[in-house]
Structures are given as structure tokens and as C-alpha cells.
N, C-alpha and C positions, 0 to 999 in steps of 0.2 A: 660792185666787185672790193670789198673793201673801204678803206677808207679813204678825202681826199687829203691827199695832202700838198695840195699844192703849192712849194713858198709863199708867202706873205712872208715882203725886201721894205727894209721898216726905208724908211724915206729920210732928211734932213725937209723942217719944221722948223716957220719962224713961230716963235714965240708969240707974240707984239701982233702976224696977222691970220694969226690963229683960233681960230675960232666955234667952240666945247660945246653948239650948238644948246639944245636944252637944259643939255647938264649944266652949262652954262647960267639961269633959274638961279632965284635964289633958296631957293628950298631945294634945289641940292646943298646947296656952299653950305647950310646948316644943319641937315639932317644928316643921320646915323647909318646905317648897313646894320641890319636885323641879323644878320650871321656877317660869319667869314669869308665866307664862299661869293657870299652876292657880289657881285658887280658892282664897283659906289668908284662915280668920280669922283676925281678929289684932282688937288694940282701942287705937286709939291715943288721947297725948291732946293738947289745941288746944295748936298749937303743934309737934309731933314736925317730922322732916322725913322727909317721902317718898321715893316712887320711882313718875313715877300714869301710866300708858299708854294712850296720845290717842287716837282714831277715826281720826289720823294713821296707827294705826302706832312713833309713837313714844312711848322713855320721856323724862323729864322730869325733875327734880326739883324740890319744889316742902316745902306747908309747909304741915299745918293747920290753918282756919281756924277756926275754931270746933266749937260737937256738931256732932252724927252729926244729920240724921233717917233713916228707920223706910220702905223697901216690900219690894217683894219682885223679890229673886236671882236667879240664875241655879239655887241649893241653896234657892234657900225665903227665909222671908224674912228681911231680914241689913238689916243699916248705910252708911247712904249719909253722906262721913264731905266738907262742903265744900274746897277742895282748893284753894287758890295755887298758878300754878308756870306761870314762862312768860311776867315781867314780869306780864301785867297780867289771865291770862286764871282766873277760880274757872269750879272744878264739884267734882257732888255723886260720889262716886266712889267704890266699896265692892268689898271687902276677897274677896266671897263671888265677886266678879264681876273678881276675877283683876286686875283693872287698880290696883289699889294696892297697894305692898309698906312694907313702914317700910325706912327705911335700914336697914342695920345692917348687918356685914360679910358676913356671909350672904350678905345683896343682892345690893350692891357686886358678889362677887366668882362669879355669875349674869350681872349687867348685862357685865362686867369677858370674863365667859368666852363673851357674846355682841358679842363686839364694840361694845357702845354708848359703855363709856367708857373 
């Protein structure tokens, strides 16, 4: 009867102790996603320029604005990064949910091909 909407609380994470599991493998670190919506592991740094997928189905350029927190993603336990975007919006987003990508040439090319840029 409806969608399961149990809370997914964000929790503090020590990045020095965080285990990326299989996503820490070098093959993931050297790969690129095939689509913009594909869940894809990526470790950001505070201040990194990013692309965030909003709930309105638009992609916005943003910036990582702090340290991540951990919670469940579509792919299991993962990192949620604080992002500021669209001048005054701020929310946590997870690369393993396919909603957060780094601002890199391959990602910009995908955005251009999708008619977003």
C-alpha cells in the first residue's frame, strides 16, 4: 500500500576509517559512468565543482560545501555530500544514487549530449 518512506537518517562518518567496499577498487576509480543517472562511486573534496540532479529532474551546477555523512543509497551504505546549488539551495546528495557527478570534461560532454548545456 504505497511507497515505503521510512526515514534514512544521515550519520557522522570518519572518512579516514570509511570503507568504500568494492567501490574503492581502482577499476571504479578509473572508470566513467555510461549515463548521467547511473549510480557511480566518487570521492569529492570540500569545494569541488559538481553537477546535482534535483527532484525536479533538472541538473544544476553546484559546489561541495562540507564533509559527507553516511546513509543507505540505492547501492547500499554510501556517502551523502552537502551541495549548494541554484544560488540558495543546499541538500545532501549521493553519487551512488546517480544524483551527483563531478564537474569533469566527460560529465560535461554527457550533459551537452543530453541537451542540458
